[in-house]
All heavy atoms as an XYZ file, in Angstrom:
941
protein
N       0.862     -1.221     -0.012
C      -0.001      0.099     -0.063
C       0.921      1.241      0.014
O       1.840      1.383      0.753
C      -0.908     -0.055      1.276
C      -1.805      1.194      1.345
S      -2.967      1.039      2.676
C      -4.278      0.302      1.915
N       0.637      2.219     -0.879
C       1.456      3.417     -0.949
C       1.356      4.216      0.354
O       0.266      4.330      0.972
C       0.951      4.134     -2.155
C      -0.462      3.637     -2.427
C      -0.404      2.298     -1.819
N       2.361      4.933      0.737
C       2.400      5.820      1.838
C       2.066      7.172      1.456
O       2.891      7.916      0.830
C       3.790      5.730      2.450
C       3.855      6.379      3.837
O       2.828      6.818      4.399
N       5.046      6.481      4.371
N       0.867      7.728      1.685
C       0.439      9.015      1.199
C       0.561     10.056      2.293
O       0.757      9.681      3.536
C      -1.010      8.961      0.659
C      -1.962      8.618      1.585
O      -1.837      8.670      2.850
N      -3.128      8.022      1.259
N       0.425     11.257      1.915
C       0.615     12.490      2.821
C      -0.453     12.429      3.921
O      -0.162     12.797      5.011
C       0.685     13.705      2.150
N      -1.705     12.021      3.534
C      -2.739     12.106      4.597
C      -2.505     11.062      5.762
O      -2.843     11.492      6.883
C      -4.070     11.799      3.900
C      -4.570     12.927      3.095
C      -5.982     12.582      2.609
N      -6.404     13.628      1.623
C      -7.490     13.615      1.086
N      -8.350     12.609      1.147
N      -7.812     14.660      0.160
N      -1.985      9.997      5.486
C      -1.703      9.068      6.619
C      -0.544      9.470      7.537
O      -0.526      9.060      8.611
C      -1.441      7.707      5.986
O      -0.225      7.647      5.313
N       0.284     10.311      7.088
C       1.400     10.896      7.898
C       1.013     12.211      8.592
O       1.826     12.670      9.437
C       2.573     11.169      7.021
C       3.178      9.917      6.396
O       3.076      8.886      6.951
N       3.824     10.018      5.268
N      -0.184     12.678      8.442
C      -0.646     13.952      9.188
C      -0.911     13.722     10.573
O      -1.425     12.581     10.880
C      -1.853     14.534      8.429
C      -1.548     15.143      7.155
C      -2.877     15.806      6.572
O      -3.927     15.554      7.038
N      -2.763     16.477      5.455
N      -0.659     14.704     11.383
C      -1.119     14.561     12.825
C      -2.683     14.671     12.827
O      -3.274     15.190     11.820
C      -0.524     15.833     13.542
C       0.987     15.716     13.787
C       1.522     16.827     14.565
O       1.130     16.774     15.778
O       2.200     17.613     14.069
N      -3.238     14.168     13.912
C      -4.689     14.203     13.991
C      -5.329     15.462     13.871
O      -6.351     15.744     13.264
C      -5.185     13.523     15.337
C      -4.856     12.017     15.275
C      -5.361     11.380     16.525
O      -6.132     12.018     17.308
O      -4.960     10.193     16.774
N      -4.768     16.531     14.504
C      -5.296     17.890     14.460
C      -5.232     18.511     13.124
O      -6.233     19.206     12.785
C      -4.681     18.814     15.516
C      -3.317     19.199     15.173
C      -2.091     18.612     15.488
C      -2.854     20.401     14.535
N      -1.019     19.326     14.971
C      -1.518     20.378     14.406
C      -3.569     21.519     13.915
C      -0.812     21.506     13.699
C      -2.986     22.494     13.290
C      -1.539     22.505     13.231
N      -4.294     18.151     12.435
C      -4.185     18.724     11.008
C      -5.293     18.099     10.162
O      -5.994     18.843      9.431
C      -2.802     18.428     10.404
C      -2.759     18.909      8.935
C      -1.736     19.152     11.181
N      -5.431     16.734     10.278
C      -6.525     16.182      9.430
C      -7.876     16.731      9.937
O      -8.767     16.958      9.045
C      -6.533     14.607      9.797
O      -5.312     13.985      9.270
N      -8.078     16.948     11.157
C      -9.321     17.407     11.705
C      -9.599     18.817     11.192
O     -10.715     19.146     10.744
C      -9.388     17.355     13.206
N      -8.677     19.703     11.240
C      -8.890     21.082     10.864
C      -9.157     21.179      9.349
O      -9.916     21.892      8.876
C      -7.772     22.012     11.346
C      -8.192     23.466     11.184
C      -6.453     21.726     10.523
C      -7.328     24.387     11.822
N      -8.402     20.318      8.636
C      -8.600     20.381      7.157
C      -9.891     19.829      6.773
O     -10.624     20.398      5.915
C      -7.494     19.579      6.417
C      -6.143     20.231      6.413
C      -5.105     19.417      5.670
C      -3.748     20.287      5.582
N      -2.808     19.735      4.660
N     -10.411     18.812      7.453
C     -11.730     18.238      7.216
C     -12.806     19.243      7.554
O     -13.877     19.342      6.796
C     -11.931     16.944      7.886
N     -12.770     19.880      8.652
C     -13.646     20.849      9.074
C     -13.708     22.012      8.116
O     -14.892     22.451      7.784
C     -13.362     21.345     10.544
O     -13.274     20.261     11.368
C     -14.345     22.347     11.054
N     -12.618     22.576      7.764
C     -12.597     23.613      6.762
C     -13.300     23.240      5.427
O     -13.957     23.956      4.775
C     -11.229     24.290      6.567
C     -10.827     24.929      7.866
C     -11.116     25.176      5.421
C      -9.364     25.413      7.946
N     -12.909     22.015      5.009
C     -13.529     21.498      3.761
C     -14.990     21.425      3.912
O     -15.767     21.738      2.973
C     -12.862     20.147      3.409
C     -13.258     19.694      2.068
C     -12.523     18.364      1.682
N     -12.479     17.347      2.664
C     -11.399     17.010      3.407
N     -10.136     17.598      3.154
N     -11.371     16.173      4.379
N     -15.479     20.897      5.067
C     -16.893     20.734      5.267
C     -17.685     22.072      5.326
O     -18.745     22.261      4.743
C     -17.217     19.960      6.508
C     -16.806     18.569      6.416
O     -16.616     18.041      5.299
O     -16.696     17.825      7.474
N     -17.072     23.058      6.004
C     -17.731     24.342      6.128
C     -17.576     25.249      4.891
O     -18.583     25.886      4.475
C     -17.145     25.122      7.408
C     -17.674     26.448      7.545
C     -17.483     24.320      8.603
N     -16.344     25.351      4.346
C     -16.132     26.208      3.287
C     -16.058     25.618      1.836
O     -16.139     26.379      0.953
C     -14.715     26.838      3.546
S     -14.535     27.701      5.146
N     -16.010     24.375      1.803
C     -15.893     23.679      0.526
C     -14.441     23.271      0.148
O     -13.458     23.691      0.856
N     -14.253     22.456     -0.876
C     -12.999     21.906     -1.168
C     -12.085     22.904     -1.815
O     -10.909     22.682     -1.941
C     -13.199     20.637     -2.027
O     -13.841     21.071     -3.296
N     -12.620     24.058     -2.177
C     -11.700     25.031     -2.767
C     -10.891     25.805     -1.797
O      -9.912     26.541     -2.035
C     -12.518     26.069     -3.571
N     -11.199     25.638     -0.443
C     -10.498     26.374      0.639
C      -9.634     25.340      1.397
O     -10.071     24.338      1.825
C     -11.543     26.966      1.576
C     -12.275     28.051      0.984
C     -13.123     27.993     -0.021
C     -12.134     29.389      1.346
N     -13.669     29.193     -0.307
C     -13.139     30.152      0.562
C     -11.478     30.143      2.324
C     -13.258     31.564      0.659
C     -11.606     31.489      2.455
C     -12.526     32.179      1.620
N      -8.318     25.666      1.385
C      -7.382     24.713      2.031
C      -6.367     25.477      2.920
O      -6.156     26.681      2.653
C      -6.502     23.933      0.929
C      -7.397     23.184      0.057
C      -6.572     22.334     -0.913
N      -5.587     23.172     -1.647
C      -4.824     22.630     -2.698
N      -4.959     21.479     -3.002
N      -4.062     23.534     -3.373
N      -5.895     24.886      3.958
C      -4.855     25.401      4.820
C      -3.600     24.508      4.795
O      -3.812     23.299      4.770
C      -5.303     25.674      6.220
C      -6.278     26.862      6.239
C      -5.938     24.528      6.834
N      -2.483     25.039      4.836
C      -1.188     24.344      4.888
C      -0.204     25.136      5.685
O      -0.324     26.289      5.908
C      -0.665     23.974      3.444
O      -0.512     25.255      2.769
C      -1.571     23.099      2.702
N       0.842     24.362      6.160
C       1.880     25.191      6.870
C       2.818     25.826      5.953
O       3.035     25.329      4.757
C       2.609     24.043      7.679
C       2.375     22.776      6.899
C       1.011     22.932      6.270
N       3.345     27.003      6.293
C       4.372     27.644      5.554
C       5.264     28.498      6.527
O       4.768     29.444      7.053
C       3.744     28.608      4.410
C       4.834     29.246      3.715
C       4.202     30.124      2.565
O       3.212     30.731      2.746
N       4.961     30.316      1.476
N       6.452     28.060      6.667
C       7.479     28.767      7.536
C       6.883     28.940      8.907
O       7.102     30.004      9.611
C       7.782     30.137      6.923
O       8.346     29.906      5.651
N       6.215     27.905      9.437
C       5.753     27.998     10.903
C       4.358     28.754     11.025
O       3.790     28.895     12.055
N       3.909     29.273      9.930
C       2.623     30.011      9.959
C       1.583     29.246      9.112
O       1.879     28.272      8.574
C       2.754     31.366      9.320
C       3.792     32.329     10.108
C       3.241     32.837     11.329
C       4.133     33.696     12.014
N       3.884     34.028     13.313
N       0.446     29.780      9.078
C      -0.712     29.185      8.344
C      -0.846     29.710      6.892
O      -1.037     31.008      6.821
C      -1.986     29.300      9.123
O      -1.844     28.675     10.355
C      -3.163     28.631      8.398
N      -0.875     28.984      5.903
C      -1.114     29.490      4.576
C      -2.425     29.137      4.083
O      -2.814     27.929      4.151
C      -0.068     28.900      3.539
C      -0.234     29.411      2.177
C       0.912     29.053      1.277
C       0.541     27.752      0.603
N       1.500     27.356     -0.388
N      -3.231     30.097      3.716
C      -4.546     29.901      3.182
C      -4.508     29.801      1.598
O      -3.945     30.686      1.007
C      -5.525     30.967      3.556
C      -6.914     30.980      2.996
C      -7.686     29.764      3.524
C      -7.702     32.285      3.534
N      -5.101     28.823      1.111
C      -5.085     28.684     -0.344
C      -6.514     28.485     -0.875
O      -7.286     27.619     -0.407
C      -4.300     27.281     -0.638
C      -4.385     26.864     -2.078
O      -4.957     27.560     -2.959
O      -3.843     25.727     -2.386
N      -6.857     29.295     -1.703
C      -8.288     29.433     -2.170
C      -8.260     29.220     -3.654
O      -7.605     29.882     -4.423
C      -9.015     30.751     -1.748
C      -8.858     31.035     -0.312
C     -10.444     30.726     -2.273
C      -9.277     32.422      0.065
N      -9.034     28.279     -4.193
C      -9.211     28.054     -5.637
C     -10.370     28.886     -6.028
O     -11.506     28.644     -5.681
C      -9.321     26.644     -5.969
C      -9.372     26.283     -7.361
C      -9.397     24.873     -7.670
C      -9.416     24.667     -9.212
N      -9.566     23.137     -9.502
N     -10.112     29.776     -6.973
C     -11.147     30.689     -7.523
C     -11.994     30.056     -8.567
O     -11.569     29.007     -9.148
C     -10.532     31.977     -7.997
C      -9.669     32.733     -6.970
C      -9.037     33.931     -7.619
C     -10.520     33.172     -5.800
N     -13.087     30.553     -8.888
C     -13.956     29.983     -9.951
C     -13.354     29.925    -11.353
O     -13.701     29.051    -12.155
C     -15.320     30.768     -9.946
O     -15.101     32.136    -10.365
N     -12.357     30.818    -11.664
C     -11.759     30.779    -12.933
C     -10.619     29.734    -13.033
O      -9.877     29.631    -14.074
C     -11.311     32.200    -13.385
C     -10.201     32.702    -12.497
O      -9.840     32.120    -11.520
O      -9.711     33.798    -12.736
N     -10.417     29.007    -11.945
C      -9.340     28.022    -11.907
C      -8.024     28.500    -11.280
O      -7.170     27.731    -10.930
N      -7.852     29.810    -11.194
C      -6.625     30.354    -10.541
C      -6.745     30.219     -9.046
O      -7.833     29.832     -8.449
C      -6.482     31.838    -10.852
O      -7.576     32.629    -10.406
N      -5.585     30.454     -8.330
C      -5.548     30.333     -6.907
C      -5.058     31.550     -6.181
O      -4.354     32.332     -6.798
C      -4.566     29.223     -6.580
C      -5.066     27.836     -6.908
C      -4.217     26.774     -6.247
N      -4.727     25.481     -6.456
C      -5.709     24.874     -5.757
N      -6.242     25.478     -4.778
N      -6.140     23.719     -6.052
N      -5.595     31.864     -5.051
C      -5.192     32.953     -4.180
C      -4.579     32.484     -2.985
O      -5.190     31.531     -2.289
C      -6.481     33.802     -3.863
C      -6.267     35.068     -3.160
C      -5.640     36.086     -4.022
C      -5.648     37.415     -3.282
N      -5.030     38.490     -3.994
N      -3.341     32.851     -2.679
C      -2.602     32.408     -1.475
C      -2.420     33.575     -0.544
O      -2.115     34.693     -1.035
C      -1.242     31.834     -1.929
C      -1.325     30.713     -2.888
C      -1.075     30.896     -4.244
C      -1.495     29.432     -2.423
C      -1.141     29.979     -5.096
C      -1.530     28.320     -3.293
C      -1.297     28.684     -4.669
O      -1.391     27.535     -5.558
N      -2.524     33.349      0.759
C      -2.267     34.340      1.746
C      -1.704     33.609      2.967
O      -2.234     32.710      3.548
C      -3.495     35.113      2.029
C      -3.334     36.122      3.193
C      -2.509     37.274      2.670
C      -2.578     38.378      3.784
N      -1.693     39.431      3.407
N      -0.630     34.120      3.518
C      -0.114     33.576      4.711
C      -0.689     34.333      5.869
O      -0.621     35.555      5.889
C       1.433     33.692      4.838
O       1.997     32.918      3.704
C       2.022     33.109      6.107
N      -1.371     33.662      6.748
C      -2.028     34.290      7.846
C      -1.108     34.383      9.106
O      -0.282     33.497      9.183
C      -3.244     33.426      8.316
C      -4.249     33.245      7.216
C      -5.417     32.311      7.713
C      -4.882     34.570      6.685
N      -1.196     35.369      9.929
C      -0.338     35.539     11.116
C      -0.529     34.703     12.248
O      -0.638     35.062     13.419
C      -0.403     37.029     11.411
C      -1.765     37.389     11.089
C      -2.154     36.533      9.864
N      -0.893     33.342     11.941
C      -1.238     32.451     12.974
C      -0.312     31.203     12.944
O      -0.106     30.717     11.920
C      -2.725     31.898     12.780
C      -3.741     33.052     12.636
C      -3.147     30.957     13.892
C      -5.101     32.656     12.282
N       0.412     31.002     14.098
C       1.279     29.814     14.055
C       0.591     28.505     13.720
O      -0.522     28.333     14.034
C       1.830     29.720     15.476
C       1.573     31.194     16.028
C       0.320     31.635     15.338
N       1.305     27.702     12.947
C       0.714     26.360     12.555
C       1.100     25.311     13.671
O       2.214     24.754     13.577
C       1.316     26.001     11.169
C       0.869     24.703     10.718
C       1.475     23.516     10.775
C      -0.416     24.416      9.975
N       0.809     22.538     10.256
C      -0.314     23.038      9.649
C      -1.353     25.178      9.591
C      -1.448     22.463      9.052
C      -2.495     24.707      8.929
C      -2.450     23.318      8.632
N       0.295     25.255     14.594
C       0.544     24.263     15.717
C      -0.831     23.903     16.282
O      -1.831     24.549     16.136
C       1.508     24.606     16.734
C       1.110     25.909     17.466
O      -0.088     26.238     17.548
O       2.048     26.581     18.043
N      -0.795     22.777     17.121
C      -2.042     22.274     17.711
C      -2.751     23.298     18.544
O      -3.939     23.354     18.600
C      -1.673     21.082     18.521
C      -2.818     20.433     19.379
C      -2.366     19.329     20.145
N      -1.779     18.242     19.466
C      -2.540     17.206     18.885
N      -3.833     17.144     19.006
N      -1.954     16.285     18.213
N      -2.047     24.095     19.237
C      -2.524     25.102     20.212
C      -3.301     26.194     19.465
O      -4.102     26.879     20.067
C      -1.468     25.627     21.127
C      -0.763     24.531     21.874
C       0.545     24.201     21.645
C      -1.454     23.777     22.772
C       1.223     23.203     22.310
C      -0.854     22.845     23.569
C       0.508     22.521     23.257
N      -2.996     26.401     18.235
C      -3.696     27.508     17.533
C      -4.695     26.958     16.501
O      -5.205     27.694     15.647
C      -2.658     28.269     16.762
C      -1.821     29.103     17.631
N      -0.701     28.672     18.219
C      -1.920     30.396     18.142
C      -0.076     29.537     19.015
N      -0.955     30.695     19.045
N      -4.951     25.632     16.557
C      -5.863     25.042     15.545
C      -7.264     25.710     15.519
O      -7.883     25.962     14.509
C      -6.048     23.547     15.848
N      -7.820     25.926     16.708
C      -9.125     26.553     16.788
C      -9.102     28.006     16.174
O     -10.051     28.438     15.467
C      -9.652     26.612     18.191
C     -11.054     27.171     18.415
C     -11.960     26.193     17.796
N     -13.369     26.746     17.949
C     -14.345     26.367     17.310
N     -14.302     25.383     16.477
N     -15.574     26.972     17.512
N      -8.021     28.715     16.428
C      -7.918     30.119     15.942
C      -7.837     30.042     14.430
O      -8.429     30.886     13.736
C      -6.723     30.769     16.624
C      -6.440     32.141     15.897
C      -6.486     33.378     16.720
N      -6.435     33.157     18.111
C      -7.390     33.647     18.952
N      -8.393     34.166     18.506
N      -7.159     33.534     20.258
N      -7.070     29.087     13.845
C      -6.938     28.879     12.373
C      -8.395     28.694     11.751
O      -8.747     29.356     10.837
C      -6.001     27.736     12.036
C      -4.511     28.066     12.427
C      -6.029     27.507     10.594
C      -3.676     26.914     12.466
N      -9.066     27.721     12.398
C     -10.398     27.408     11.914
C     -11.341     28.611     11.928
O     -12.109     28.938     10.969
C     -10.982     26.261     12.697
C     -12.408     25.789     12.276
C     -13.051     24.836     13.193
O     -12.273     24.175     13.929
N     -14.271     24.805     13.245
N     -11.373     29.260     13.024
C     -12.305     30.458     13.199
C     -11.915     31.568     12.181
O     -12.857     32.172     11.728
C     -12.161     30.939     14.589
C     -12.911     30.117     15.643
C     -12.600     30.550     17.058
O     -11.923     31.521     17.258
O     -13.277     30.004     18.002
N     -10.613     31.743     11.915
C     -10.206     32.770     11.034
C     -10.616     32.467      9.671
O     -11.137     33.411      8.948
C      -8.683     33.044     11.142
O      -8.345     33.404     12.488
C      -8.208     34.206     10.229
N     -10.341     31.302      9.219
C     -10.647     30.890      7.841
C     -12.214     30.916      7.642
O     -12.656     31.332      6.559
C     -10.109     29.450      7.596
C     -10.672     28.908      6.206
C      -8.591     29.462      7.509
N     -12.928     30.490      8.681
C     -14.493     30.520      8.598
C     -14.927     31.940      8.498
O     -15.877     32.240      7.748
C     -15.045     29.812      9.722
C     -14.848     28.325      9.614
C     -15.467     27.504     10.856
O     -15.983     28.196     11.758
O     -15.430     26.316     10.754
N     -14.272     32.879      9.209
C     -14.606     34.287      9.228
C     -14.334     34.929      7.716
O     -15.154     35.542      7.202
C     -13.908     35.153     10.200
C     -14.219     36.594     10.278
C     -15.789     36.826     10.624
O     -16.218     36.254     11.530
N     -16.436     37.560      9.801
N     -13.180     34.528      7.235
C     -12.912     35.004      5.814
C     -13.831     34.455      4.868
O     -14.372     35.133      3.990
C     -11.458     34.628      5.492
C     -10.443     35.334      6.418
C     -11.103     34.826      4.043
C      -8.935     34.773      6.299
N     -14.187     33.194      4.996
C     -15.185     32.581      4.126
C     -16.519     33.235      4.277
O     -17.210     33.621      3.251
C     -15.270     31.053      4.422
C     -16.415     30.362      3.648
C     -16.302     30.017      2.343
C     -17.657     30.028      4.305
C     -17.242     29.443      1.573
C     -18.567     29.457      3.549
C     -18.458     29.132      2.275
O     -19.479     28.514      1.546
N     -16.966     33.516      5.449
C     -18.205     34.217      5.685
C     -18.224     35.597      5.027
O     -19.208     36.057      4.401
C     -18.430     34.323      7.258
O     -19.634     35.022      7.498
N     -17.151     36.329      5.156
C     -16.980     37.624      4.540
C     -17.102     37.581      3.040
O     -17.749     38.348      2.473
C     -15.603     38.302      4.983
C     -15.658     38.784      6.429
O     -16.694     38.775      7.097
N     -14.539     39.002      6.972
N     -16.443     36.564      2.484
C     -16.553     36.394      1.011
C     -17.981     36.073      0.580
O     -18.441     36.641     -0.432
C     -15.511     35.297      0.486
C     -15.745     34.950     -0.856
C     -14.105     35.736      0.705
N     -18.593     35.215      1.369
C     -19.999     34.879      1.053
C     -20.955     36.074      1.106
O     -22.011     36.100      0.500
C     -20.501     33.717      1.935
C     -19.841     32.411      1.623
C     -20.248     31.868      0.323
O     -21.497     31.743     -0.023
O     -19.333     31.580     -0.529
N     -20.561     37.072      1.961
C     -21.407     38.199      2.097
C     -21.165     39.267      0.978
O     -21.783     40.309      0.958
C     -21.131     38.880      3.468
C     -21.649     38.120      4.634
C     -21.237     38.826      5.961
C     -21.592     37.951      7.156
N     -21.072     38.498      8.388
N     -20.173     38.993      0.116
C     -19.931     39.870     -1.105
C     -18.625     40.608     -1.016
O     -18.330     41.279     -2.072
N     -17.815     40.340     -0.061
C     -16.559     41.032      0.012
C     -15.576     40.340     -0.967
O     -15.642     39.112     -1.188
C     -15.914     40.996      1.499
C     -16.760     41.728      2.412
S     -16.034     41.622      4.172
C     -14.809     42.930      4.096
N     -14.670     41.116     -1.524
C     -13.544     40.442     -2.301
C     -12.670     39.698     -1.295
O     -12.570     40.019     -0.105
C     -12.837     41.311     -3.318
C     -11.973     42.363     -2.572
O     -12.179     42.646     -1.401
O     -11.096     42.882     -3.296
N     -11.761     38.802     -1.833
C     -11.043     37.999     -0.893
C      -9.918     38.858     -0.144
O      -9.845     38.616      1.087
C     -10.318     36.887     -1.753
C     -11.330     35.954     -2.288
C      -9.209     36.246     -0.813
C     -10.878     34.872     -3.323
N      -9.307     39.737     -0.751
C      -8.392     40.642     -0.074
C      -9.018     41.430      1.159
O      -8.473     41.487      2.249
C      -7.638     41.542     -1.014
C      -6.747     40.876     -1.945
O      -6.148     39.796     -1.531
O      -6.545     41.251     -3.156
N     -10.150     41.966      0.864
C     -10.888     42.736      1.929
C     -11.343     41.791      2.998
O     -11.467     42.128      4.179
C     -12.099     43.482      1.269
N     -11.797     40.583      2.619
C     -12.241     39.612      3.626
C     -11.068     39.195      4.534
O     -11.350     39.066      5.744
C     -12.868     38.364      2.929
N      -9.943     38.980      3.986
C      -8.758     38.689      4.764
C      -8.372     39.835      5.693
O      -8.095     39.622      6.840
C      -7.637     38.191      3.858
C      -7.876     36.961      3.193
C      -6.271     38.126      4.611
C      -7.002     36.424      2.001
N      -8.410     41.025      5.158
C      -8.062     42.168      5.928
C      -9.096     42.475      7.086
O      -8.687     42.873      8.177
C      -8.036     43.464      5.076
N     -10.299     41.974      6.925
C     -11.339     42.268      7.966
C     -11.323     41.205      8.989
O     -11.928     41.286     10.059
C     -12.671     42.197      7.265
N     -10.627     40.020      8.800
C     -10.607     38.908      9.707
C      -9.758     39.366     10.930
O      -8.780     40.192     10.795
C      -9.960     37.711      9.084
N     -10.100     38.824     12.125
C      -9.244     39.177     13.307
C      -7.775     38.778     13.162
O      -7.468     37.766     12.535
C      -9.898     38.294     14.374
C     -11.098     37.617     13.751
C     -11.115     37.882     12.254
N      -6.880     39.630     13.628
C      -5.511     39.410     13.509
C      -4.729     38.851     14.725
O      -3.552     38.831     14.712
C      -4.806     40.695     13.130
C      -5.301     41.291     11.757
C      -4.902     40.347     10.606
C      -5.258     40.950      9.248
N      -6.453     40.590      8.730
N      -5.516     38.574     15.808
C      -4.778     38.127     17.031
C      -4.092     36.711     16.748
O      -4.721     35.815     16.237
C      -5.834     38.001     18.070
O      -5.236     37.405     19.313
N      -2.961     36.623     17.301
C      -2.201     35.336     17.214
C      -2.150     34.660     18.580
O      -1.473     33.662     18.847
C      -0.802     35.486     16.590
O      -0.007     36.211     17.464
N      -2.833     35.187     19.615
C      -2.888     34.610     20.866
C      -3.500     33.285     20.762
O      -4.521     33.011     20.211
C      -3.661     35.563     21.818
C      -2.993     36.823     22.035
O      -1.748     36.918     21.870
N      -3.782     37.864     22.502
N      -2.913     32.376     21.530
C      -3.514     30.918     21.539
C      -4.629     30.871     22.578
O      -4.574     31.655     23.584
C      -2.436     29.995     21.830
C      -1.764     30.093     23.139
C      -0.597     29.157     23.268
O       0.069     28.826     22.287
N      -0.342     28.770     24.462
N      -5.595     30.137     22.285
C      -6.681     30.103     23.207
C      -6.460     29.045     24.366
O      -6.992     29.058     25.334
C      -7.978     29.634     22.461
C      -8.592     30.659     21.592
C      -9.916     30.437     21.190
C     -10.528     31.610     20.637
N     -11.941     31.511     20.455
N      -5.540     28.175     24.018
C      -5.232     27.122     25.030
C      -3.787     27.544     25.578
O      -2.876     27.660     24.894
C      -5.092     25.725     24.398
C      -4.565     24.683     25.365
C      -6.379     25.303     23.727
N      -3.824     27.576     26.925
C      -2.521     27.914     27.636
C      -1.820     26.697     27.934
O      -2.468     25.920     28.666
C      -2.831     28.865     28.816
C      -1.497     29.186     29.488
C      -3.576     30.124     28.401
N      -0.622     26.515     27.475
C       0.061     25.191     27.750
C       1.093     25.464     28.882
O       1.949     24.593     29.044
C       0.603     24.642     26.517
C       1.677     25.554     25.793
O       1.794     26.640     26.231
N       2.285     25.048     24.829
N       1.021     26.605     29.602
C       1.920     26.753     30.686
C       1.157     26.767     31.916
O       0.204     27.579     32.081
C       2.662     28.162     30.489
C       3.571     28.443     31.668
C       3.387     28.180     29.235
N       1.523     25.880     32.818
C       0.728     25.805     34.102
C       1.012     26.895     35.017
O       2.175     27.385     35.212
C       1.083     24.447     34.728
N      -0.045     27.377     35.725
C       0.102     28.476     36.724
C      -0.013     27.724     38.092
O      -1.121     27.324     38.480
C      -0.948     29.483     36.521
C      -0.817     30.650     37.507
O       0.144     30.588     38.351
O      -1.772     31.587     37.507
N       1.085     27.737     38.900
C       0.992     26.981     40.088
C       0.105     27.648     41.232
O      -0.495     26.945     41.991
C       2.507     26.992     40.687
C       3.153     27.986     39.874
C       2.448     28.193     38.625
N      -0.086     28.870     41.080
C      -1.082     29.596     41.971
C      -2.412     29.123     41.908
O      -3.192     28.943     42.873
C      -0.939     31.091     41.775
C      -1.604     31.895     42.934
C      -1.058     31.611     44.310
O       0.160     31.552     44.500
N      -1.927     31.355     45.284
N      -2.855     28.758     40.692
C      -4.264     28.231     40.490
C      -4.396     26.924     41.237
O      -5.490     26.686     41.912
C      -4.536     28.108     38.918
C      -4.620     29.516     38.269
C      -5.795     27.323     38.777
C      -4.719     29.388     36.771
N      -3.449     26.054     41.168
C      -3.393     24.755     41.818
C      -3.468     24.937     43.379
O      -4.246     24.287     43.980
C      -2.265     23.925     41.359
C      -2.204     22.516     41.910
C      -3.512     21.763     41.484
C      -1.036     21.791     41.511
N      -2.618     25.871     43.889
C      -2.656     26.104     45.233
C      -3.996     26.620     45.764
O      -4.444     26.250     46.831
C      -1.479     27.120     45.667
C      -0.089     26.530     45.405
C       0.885     27.684     45.727
C       0.139     25.386     46.409
N      -4.602     27.539     45.009
C      -5.877     28.073     45.376
C      -6.925     26.990     45.321
O      -7.817     26.945     46.277
C      -6.347     29.219     44.426
C      -5.391     30.474     44.600
O      -4.718     30.546     45.671
O      -5.399     31.303     43.633
N      -6.855     26.155     44.433
C      -7.838     25.022     44.251
C      -7.740     24.077     45.488
O      -8.770     23.705     46.091
C      -7.639     24.272     43.007
N      -6.542     23.797     45.902
C      -6.294     23.035     47.071
C      -6.854     23.602     48.344
O      -7.482     23.018     49.260
C      -4.864     22.653     47.348
C      -4.481     21.476     46.536
C      -3.558     21.463     45.496
C      -4.828     20.102     46.705
N      -3.432     20.083     45.009
C      -4.197     19.305     45.759
C      -5.614     19.431     47.666
C      -4.378     17.945     45.673
C      -5.847     18.069     47.574
C      -5.247     17.340     46.635
N      -6.751     24.984     48.498
C      -7.307     25.694     49.667
C      -8.799     25.632     49.625
O      -9.464     25.286     50.702
C      -6.825     27.093     49.590
C      -5.442     27.378     49.974
C      -4.963     28.809     49.902
C      -3.527     28.977     50.105
N      -3.127     30.397     49.777
N      -9.476     25.713     48.444
C     -10.944     25.657     48.371
C     -11.310     24.171     48.714
O     -12.392     23.997     49.300
C     -11.420     26.007     47.047
C     -11.235     27.563     46.760
C     -11.531     27.811     45.272
C     -12.126     28.409     47.714
N     -10.601     23.318     48.286
C     -10.922     21.801     48.361
C     -10.817     21.451     49.930
O     -11.702     20.688     50.454
C     -10.015     20.936     47.597
C     -10.275     19.445     47.734
C     -11.429     18.854     47.231
C      -9.494     18.604     48.481
C     -11.692     17.535     47.314
C      -9.604     17.296     48.572
C     -10.830     16.697     48.092
N      -9.759     22.001     50.597
C      -9.682     21.853     51.965
C     -10.819     22.267     52.703
O     -11.415     21.636     53.615
C      -8.418     22.490     52.538
C      -8.183     22.263     54.004
C      -6.971     23.032     54.556
O      -6.444     24.003     53.878
O      -6.412     22.549     55.542
N     -11.345     23.493     52.410
C     -12.502     24.035     53.097
C     -13.782     23.193     52.753
O     -14.591     22.871     53.691
C     -12.816     25.444     52.607
C     -11.865     26.456     53.119
C     -12.179     27.802     52.560
C     -11.161     28.802     52.985
N     -11.450     30.138     52.424
N     -13.836     22.622     51.510
C     -14.958     21.751     51.120
C     -14.943     20.522     52.004
O     -16.006     20.029     52.427
C     -14.892     21.497     49.730
C     -15.820     20.417     49.218
C     -17.147     20.623     49.085
C     -15.350     19.120     48.982
C     -17.989     19.601     48.644
C     -16.144     18.153     48.479
C     -17.497     18.364     48.362
O     -18.261     17.333     48.034
N     -13.790     19.846     52.111
C     -13.730     18.564     52.774
C     -13.837     18.745     54.288
O     -14.382     17.746     54.888
C     -12.341     17.979     52.580
C     -12.116     17.324     51.194
C     -13.153     16.260     50.880
C     -12.662     14.923     51.306
N     -13.609     13.925     50.983
N     -13.559     19.819     54.893
C     -13.768     20.022     56.326
C     -15.155     20.569     56.614
O     -15.917     20.287     57.327
C     -12.721     20.803     56.968
O     -12.655     22.052     56.405
C     -11.372     20.164     56.933
């Protein structure tokens, strides 16, 4: 059996690509480019429009990638041209998932748990 690119993808990459394909159609794709997210849109005349979004290409930013692409798609569906739709999309690169533990949160939780148990 041949070894294709889809079988080598991480689960989050497969999931985000499938979600974008389901919501926006097969003409809308995302791929990594230099650690950022590249949006690839196939236009009705067969040409392609590429734009590198300021969102890191990693698991922690997957939701932000999805939301941004869906917002761009929604803007295009409302009649905006692609460049204006991309410009109107939110530009935040903050991750929604924090992967750095805050020890104070854990200490506060233990204090509350102690009160609860006694």
